[in-house]
C-alpha positions, 0 to 999 in steps of 0.5 A: 330723967324722972318722968310722970306719965298720965294715962286716960282716966287720970292714972299717973305712973312714975318712970325713968326716961332712958332715951328720947328722940323727936318721935320716940321715948324709951322708959323704965316703968316699975312693975314691968319686966321690959322697957316701954316705948312711946311713939309721937303719932298725930300730935300725941304720945302713944303706947305700944298697945295703942293707948294715948298717954300724956307726959306730965313731967320731965325732971332732970335734977340731982335731987330726984332719987331713982331708987324708989322707981328701980326697986324691983329691977334685976340685971339681965344675964345672957349666956351663950349655949 
């Protein structure tokens, strides 16, 4: 699901929602090596670093293309040693 996050100061970031519950969102954000998690605390979404963020849009539509968001992603490989 396409997601638009709005940070303090109005900075907007596109993301893909991977999973959601009543109090947690897990997202992929371009340029980040790992997934991001937002937690619903005291009536607002909070990042892992403690910053407040608004969810500006959640769009579940086949016309939204994820390729622009996932341009820098690479598969993770875990090998046993």
